[in-house]
C-alpha atoms as one frame of an Amber mdcrd trajectory, in Angstrom:
protein
  -0.020   0.001  -0.133   1.183   3.409  -0.991   0.040   6.432   1.167  -0.189
   9.341  -1.544  -0.164  11.767   1.208   2.871  10.545   3.243   6.565   9.514
   2.543   5.916   5.870   3.307   5.127   2.398   1.709   3.628  -0.409   3.705
   4.597  -3.713   1.864   4.645  -7.198   3.047   4.309  -6.343   6.691   6.958
  -3.706   6.721   7.149   0.074   6.609   9.546   1.731   4.154  10.260   5.438
   4.594  13.078   7.919   3.989  15.732   8.198   6.689  16.375  11.415   8.705
  19.119  12.361  10.687  17.398  11.188  13.704  16.746   7.535  12.266  19.974
   5.834  13.917  18.770   7.037  17.426  15.165   5.967  16.746  16.350   2.483
  15.775  18.391   2.131  19.089  15.346   3.442  20.785  13.164   0.798  19.135
  15.502  -1.992  19.695  15.570  -1.022  23.443  11.950  -0.962  23.976  11.242
  -4.777  23.615  14.242  -5.843  25.719  12.951  -3.744  28.453   9.430  -4.636
  28.714   7.574  -2.559  26.041   6.178  -4.632  23.150   3.770  -2.253  21.423
   6.224  -0.613  19.029   7.301  -1.364  15.628  10.676  -3.239  15.512  13.622
  -1.771  13.260  14.546  -3.904  10.455  17.268  -1.973   8.779  17.462  -0.009
   5.561  16.633  -1.019   1.918  19.219  -0.446  -1.224  17.698   3.082  -1.473
  18.587   3.952   2.158  15.158   3.953   3.259  14.481   2.782   6.810  12.513
  -0.326   7.269  10.440  -1.222  10.414   7.682  -3.636  11.160   4.243  -2.794
  10.361   1.665  -2.751  13.293  -1.927  -2.880  11.996  -4.595  -1.057  13.768
  -6.843   2.094  14.179  -5.801   5.516  15.403  -7.654   8.069  17.028  -6.429
  10.782  14.545  -8.790  13.196  12.459 -11.426  12.566  11.795 -12.264  11.161
  15.129 -12.969   7.455  15.378 -16.197   7.121  17.513 -15.098   3.474  18.352
 -12.059   4.672  20.088 -13.807   7.043  22.467 -14.711   4.487  25.522 -13.366
   4.651  28.895 -11.745   1.119  28.473  -9.939   2.296  25.268  -8.865   5.777
  27.054  -7.589   3.680  30.101  -5.862   1.305  28.136  -4.101   3.900  26.024
  -3.067   5.884  29.152  -1.587   2.772  30.600   0.463   1.974  27.518   1.681
   5.621  27.548   2.632   5.475  31.023   4.705   2.171  30.123   6.208   3.794
  27.323   7.243   6.834  29.231   8.848   4.616  31.847  10.874   2.680  29.609
  11.789   5.774  27.334  13.187   7.475  30.703  15.409   4.420  31.311  16.505
   4.490  27.703  17.765   8.062  28.103  19.634   7.162  31.214  21.430   4.131
  29.534  22.212   5.058  25.937  24.748   7.393  24.338  22.959   9.235  21.677
  24.708   9.415  18.349  24.484  13.272  17.218  26.580  12.692  13.931  24.819
  12.536  10.669
């Protein structure tokens, strides 16, 4: 699937998109997450022959615009809040553990 409004392609369970100067550090973070108890993020796979980053695709719905009425229940909100808290906790640990690469 090619999204005409974005710079990414979803193909065979992977997302391909142009890399940026932040990509190397984002991949470090995405590797760190599942090893530290957070399994709800895509996994970095690497780069294709054009230099695009590749991460695993996670299917699902988002609560973006226009609003999705199915995502407005208290159960969904509570679940999202718990997931966000867990991500926050693991990301705080990541920042304490990692050396960020500021080179391009």
